[in-house]
One Martini backbone bead per residue (centre of mass of N, CA, C, O) as a GRO file, in nm:
protein
  246
    1UNK     BB    1  -2.764  -1.569  -1.776
    2UNK     BB    2  -2.677  -1.256  -1.805
    3UNK     BB    3  -2.758  -1.003  -1.978
    4UNK     BB    4  -2.486  -0.863  -2.148
    5UNK     BB    5  -2.280  -1.079  -2.060
    6UNK     BB    6  -1.956  -1.202  -2.031
    7UNK     BB    7  -1.820  -1.537  -2.087
    8UNK     BB    8  -1.687  -1.811  -2.070
    9UNK     BB    9  -1.659  -2.105  -2.186
   10UNK     BB   10  -1.830  -2.405  -2.192
   11UNK     BB   11  -1.731  -2.705  -2.017
   12UNK     BB   12  -1.600  -2.976  -1.915
   13UNK     BB   13  -1.430  -3.096  -1.649
   14UNK     BB   14  -1.180  -3.205  -1.800
   15UNK     BB   15  -1.115  -2.951  -1.959
   16UNK     BB   16  -1.088  -2.760  -1.723
   17UNK     BB   17  -0.855  -2.913  -1.583
   18UNK     BB   18  -0.651  -2.896  -1.805
   19UNK     BB   19  -0.634  -2.585  -1.808
   20UNK     BB   20  -0.549  -2.551  -1.513
   21UNK     BB   21  -0.286  -2.721  -1.530
   22UNK     BB   22  -0.145  -2.534  -1.732
   23UNK     BB   23  -0.153  -2.283  -1.552
   24UNK     BB   24  -0.010  -2.402  -1.302
   25UNK     BB   25   0.272  -2.417  -1.429
   26UNK     BB   26   0.305  -2.108  -1.448
   27UNK     BB   27   0.256  -2.041  -1.151
   28UNK     BB   28   0.500  -2.200  -1.041
   29UNK     BB   29   0.713  -2.039  -1.199
   30UNK     BB   30   0.638  -1.767  -1.074
   31UNK     BB   31   0.702  -1.845  -0.782
   32UNK     BB   32   1.001  -1.918  -0.827
   33UNK     BB   33   1.080  -1.638  -0.936
   34UNK     BB   34   0.998  -1.487  -0.676
   35UNK     BB   35   1.205  -1.631  -0.499
   36UNK     BB   36   1.458  -1.539  -0.659
   37UNK     BB   37   1.411  -1.236  -0.619
   38UNK     BB   38   1.416  -1.241  -0.311
   39UNK     BB   39   1.705  -1.345  -0.290
   40UNK     BB   40   1.832  -1.100  -0.440
   41UNK     BB   41   1.729  -0.891  -0.233
   42UNK     BB   42   1.907  -1.009   0.007
   43UNK     BB   43   2.182  -0.924  -0.172
   44UNK     BB   44   2.181  -0.643  -0.137
   45UNK     BB   45   2.292  -0.365  -0.077
   46UNK     BB   46   2.369  -0.091   0.148
   47UNK     BB   47   2.267   0.225   0.307
   48UNK     BB   48   2.339   0.483   0.493
   49UNK     BB   49   2.150   0.636   0.764
   50UNK     BB   50   2.042   0.884   0.953
   51UNK     BB   51   1.914   0.820   1.273
   52UNK     BB   52   1.839   1.145   1.341
   53UNK     BB   53   1.612   1.177   1.178
   54UNK     BB   54   1.321   1.358   1.170
   55UNK     BB   55   1.022   1.305   1.344
   56UNK     BB   56   0.662   1.285   1.404
   57UNK     BB   57   0.484   1.213   1.693
   58UNK     BB   58   0.279   1.182   1.968
   59UNK     BB   59   0.545   1.324   2.139
   60UNK     BB   60   0.681   1.445   1.893
   61UNK     BB   61   0.990   1.449   1.848
   62UNK     BB   62   1.185   1.217   1.655
   63UNK     BB   63   1.332   0.918   1.521
   64UNK     BB   64   1.422   0.676   1.315
   65UNK     BB   65   1.525   0.487   1.535
   66UNK     BB   66   1.267   0.492   1.712
   67UNK     BB   67   1.077   0.349   1.490
   68UNK     BB   68   1.178   0.053   1.558
   69UNK     BB   69   1.112  -0.028   1.865
   70UNK     BB   70   1.382  -0.222   1.894
   71UNK     BB   71   1.401  -0.342   1.630
   72UNK     BB   72   1.584  -0.450   1.351
   73UNK     BB   73   1.332  -0.383   1.159
   74UNK     BB   74   1.195  -0.157   0.889
   75UNK     BB   75   0.875  -0.057   0.761
   76UNK     BB   76   0.804   0.214   0.537
   77UNK     BB   77   0.519   0.410   0.462
   78UNK     BB   78   0.485   0.666   0.219
   79UNK     BB   79   0.245   0.899   0.256
   80UNK     BB   80   0.049   1.077   0.088
   81UNK     BB   81  -0.011   1.451   0.090
   82UNK     BB   82  -0.277   1.700   0.117
   83UNK     BB   83  -0.240   1.992   0.216
   84UNK     BB   84  -0.544   2.118   0.355
   85UNK     BB   85  -0.718   1.890   0.286
   86UNK     BB   86  -0.966   1.691   0.287
   87UNK     BB   87  -1.038   1.365   0.329
   88UNK     BB   88  -1.166   1.322   0.040
   89UNK     BB   89  -0.867   1.433  -0.093
   90UNK     BB   90  -0.706   1.204  -0.028
   91UNK     BB   91  -0.524   0.938  -0.093
   92UNK     BB   92  -0.652   0.659  -0.248
   93UNK     BB   93  -0.404   0.464  -0.270
   94UNK     BB   94  -0.306   0.487   0.028
   95UNK     BB   95  -0.571   0.400   0.148
   96UNK     BB   96  -0.590   0.126   0.021
   97UNK     BB   97  -0.327   0.007   0.134
   98UNK     BB   98  -0.350   0.073   0.446
   99UNK     BB   99  -0.623  -0.080   0.503
  100UNK     BB  100  -0.469  -0.371   0.485
  101UNK     BB  101  -0.329  -0.293   0.753
  102UNK     BB  102  -0.333  -0.476   1.064
  103UNK     BB  103  -0.167  -0.731   1.146
  104UNK     BB  104   0.163  -0.718   1.325
  105UNK     BB  105   0.267  -0.978   1.478
  106UNK     BB  106   0.416  -1.130   1.253
  107UNK     BB  107   0.635  -0.919   1.218
  108UNK     BB  108   0.730  -0.903   1.513
  109UNK     BB  109   0.829  -1.206   1.522
  110UNK     BB  110   1.066  -1.099   1.300
  111UNK     BB  111   1.174  -0.813   1.388
  112UNK     BB  112   0.933  -0.615   1.272
  113UNK     BB  113   0.851  -0.287   1.178
  114UNK     BB  114   0.553  -0.104   1.116
  115UNK     BB  115   0.516   0.218   0.932
  116UNK     BB  116   0.394   0.543   0.896
  117UNK     BB  117   0.512   0.802   0.662
  118UNK     BB  118   0.404   1.109   0.650
  119UNK     BB  119   0.392   1.380   0.394
  120UNK     BB  120   0.285   1.549   0.657
  121UNK     BB  121   0.130   1.666   0.895
  122UNK     BB  122   0.056   1.532   1.195
  123UNK     BB  123  -0.226   1.629   1.295
  124UNK     BB  124  -0.398   1.584   1.033
  125UNK     BB  125  -0.301   1.287   0.973
  126UNK     BB  126  -0.390   1.163   1.244
  127UNK     BB  127  -0.689   1.218   1.200
  128UNK     BB  128  -0.706   1.025   0.966
  129UNK     BB  129  -0.631   0.769   1.105
  130UNK     BB  130  -0.866   0.778   1.310
  131UNK     BB  131  -1.097   0.779   1.110
  132UNK     BB  132  -0.998   0.494   0.979
  133UNK     BB  133  -0.884   0.303   1.224
  134UNK     BB  134  -0.591   0.293   1.255
  135UNK     BB  135  -0.297   0.130   1.443
  136UNK     BB  136  -0.046   0.206   1.335
  137UNK     BB  137   0.230   0.358   1.325
  138UNK     BB  138   0.261   0.730   1.331
  139UNK     BB  139   0.424   0.961   1.109
  140UNK     BB  140   0.605   1.247   1.035
  141UNK     BB  141   0.830   1.327   0.753
  142UNK     BB  142   0.864   1.636   0.701
  143UNK     BB  143   1.145   1.715   0.832
  144UNK     BB  144   1.301   1.458   0.632
  145UNK     BB  145   1.209   1.369   0.337
  146UNK     BB  146   1.448   1.451   0.157
  147UNK     BB  147   1.652   1.258   0.301
  148UNK     BB  148   1.485   0.987   0.298
  149UNK     BB  149   1.425   1.049  -0.039
  150UNK     BB  150   1.679   1.046  -0.179
  151UNK     BB  151   1.649   1.043  -0.535
  152UNK     BB  152   1.340   1.092  -0.508
  153UNK     BB  153   0.997   1.138  -0.508
  154UNK     BB  154   0.853   1.364  -0.343
  155UNK     BB  155   0.505   1.256  -0.266
  156UNK     BB  156   0.529   0.978  -0.316
  157UNK     BB  157   0.488   0.653  -0.300
  158UNK     BB  158   0.657   0.444  -0.051
  159UNK     BB  159   0.867   0.154   0.012
  160UNK     BB  160   1.081   0.106   0.305
  161UNK     BB  161   1.383  -0.061   0.403
  162UNK     BB  162   1.527  -0.145   0.724
  163UNK     BB  163   1.835  -0.164   0.918
  164UNK     BB  164   2.002  -0.242   1.231
  165UNK     BB  165   2.316  -0.155   1.405
  166UNK     BB  166   2.219  -0.056   1.661
  167UNK     BB  167   2.261   0.293   1.583
  168UNK     BB  168   2.262   0.194   1.297
  169UNK     BB  169   2.131   0.284   0.965
  170UNK     BB  170   1.978   0.095   0.689
  171UNK     BB  171   1.918   0.071   0.350
  172UNK     BB  172   1.778  -0.214   0.147
  173UNK     BB  173   1.491  -0.106   0.021
  174UNK     BB  174   1.274   0.000  -0.265
  175UNK     BB  175   0.941   0.124  -0.357
  176UNK     BB  176   0.686   0.195  -0.612
  177UNK     BB  177   0.380   0.215  -0.700
  178UNK     BB  178   0.314  -0.112  -0.779
  179UNK     BB  179   0.504  -0.214  -0.546
  180UNK     BB  180   0.283  -0.153  -0.309
  181UNK     BB  181   0.081  -0.402  -0.356
  182UNK     BB  182   0.189  -0.586  -0.125
  183UNK     BB  183  -0.030  -0.462   0.085
  184UNK     BB  184  -0.255  -0.593  -0.117
  185UNK     BB  185  -0.529  -0.834  -0.135
  186UNK     BB  186  -0.750  -0.750  -0.333
  187UNK     BB  187  -0.603  -0.775  -0.603
  188UNK     BB  188  -0.526  -1.071  -0.572
  189UNK     BB  189  -0.818  -1.171  -0.568
  190UNK     BB  190  -0.911  -1.047  -0.837
  191UNK     BB  191  -0.702  -1.211  -1.013
  192UNK     BB  192  -0.875  -1.486  -0.971
  193UNK     BB  193  -1.092  -1.376  -1.139
  194UNK     BB  194  -1.254  -1.350  -1.437
  195UNK     BB  195  -1.248  -1.007  -1.423
  196UNK     BB  196  -1.069  -0.905  -1.218
  197UNK     BB  197  -1.017  -0.554  -1.189
  198UNK     BB  198  -1.176  -0.391  -1.405
  199UNK     BB  199  -0.947  -0.253  -1.587
  200UNK     BB  200  -0.836  -0.095  -1.871
  201UNK     BB  201  -0.526  -0.209  -1.859
  202UNK     BB  202  -0.622  -0.481  -1.902
  203UNK     BB  203  -0.594  -0.805  -2.027
  204UNK     BB  204  -0.892  -0.891  -2.197
  205UNK     BB  205  -1.156  -1.005  -2.312
  206UNK     BB  206  -1.398  -0.943  -2.504
  207UNK     BB  207  -1.656  -0.794  -2.290
  208UNK     BB  208  -1.526  -0.722  -2.051
  209UNK     BB  209  -1.548  -0.568  -1.757
  210UNK     BB  210  -1.410  -0.204  -1.762
  211UNK     BB  211  -1.487   0.073  -1.569
  212UNK     BB  212  -1.207   0.128  -1.460
  213UNK     BB  213  -1.072   0.428  -1.597
  214UNK     BB  214  -1.308   0.583  -1.698
  215UNK     BB  215  -1.525   0.836  -1.741
  216UNK     BB  216  -1.733   0.709  -1.538
  217UNK     BB  217  -1.455   0.580  -1.375
  218UNK     BB  218  -1.151   0.725  -1.334
  219UNK     BB  219  -1.106   0.599  -1.055
  220UNK     BB  220  -0.980   0.312  -0.884
  221UNK     BB  221  -1.036   0.425  -0.547
  222UNK     BB  222  -1.325   0.554  -0.603
  223UNK     BB  223  -1.651   0.673  -0.460
  224UNK     BB  224  -1.829   0.943  -0.475
  225UNK     BB  225  -1.551   1.128  -0.401
  226UNK     BB  226  -1.415   0.882  -0.242
  227UNK     BB  227  -1.250   0.680  -0.079
  228UNK     BB  228  -1.384   0.380  -0.034
  229UNK     BB  229  -1.323   0.333   0.284
  230UNK     BB  230  -1.473   0.585   0.402
  231UNK     BB  231  -1.780   0.518   0.400
  232UNK     BB  232  -1.801   0.338   0.655
  233UNK     BB  233  -1.715   0.565   0.846
  234UNK     BB  234  -1.932   0.772   0.785
  235UNK     BB  235  -2.174   0.572   0.850
  236UNK     BB  236  -2.056   0.549   1.160
  237UNK     BB  237  -1.992   0.864   1.249
  238UNK     BB  238  -1.726   0.965   1.178
  239UNK     BB  239  -1.483   1.200   1.189
  240UNK     BB  240  -1.330   1.404   0.908
  241UNK     BB  241  -1.183   1.619   1.073
  242UNK     BB  242  -0.857   1.786   1.008
  243UNK     BB  243  -0.838   2.102   1.062
  244UNK     BB  244  -0.874   2.259   0.752
  245UNK     BB  245  -1.091   2.451   0.785
  246UNK     BB  246  -1.094   2.793   0.705
   0.00000   0.00000   0.00000
């Protein structure tokens, strides 16, 4: 065992399995409760949204309806944006979540489009997308973000679900803050490990490492002044010039 590290107590295999079985019962109950919540989510009412609300895409002005790409449903992630700031100062949480979105064919097979609606200018945010190597559809929601996020805090991260009936568009669900963790499998995997996320707000046994969110490491999603996922792109020689300098 490494010196000065805390670990769970050591037990025999039978005792370990008994403890796992007890926890498994709680996990199964949690899964069933999640299924019940998802069933309730499917029964929410919906609100109509103007399908002509303007977005900016690779070919210039486009509409919310066009962002469906002909599919029945749309999931839009509203990416926070710090206008005029360099790549290193863009939202670390949005970068964390968006980096986990890669293969979209499974969503497409269920008639669902996923797209990022950035809450900033198209040109500089698209350069950020390209620097990160993301391939999902990317739009600027700047022209209509106040209408698209009516009643909510513009500038915050949001995940919003839509359905269309012909040319009519309806909003069916939205979430923000920790609700957007659904995009992210790193936290889910961390939660399976003995030390969890290693963040100060977690309830963990005394002595467990929790450096993230402390004075030494105040941000949960950055390392050495950049969102964590940027470093591999910088080391690969990709340009992070967003056209915002000087």
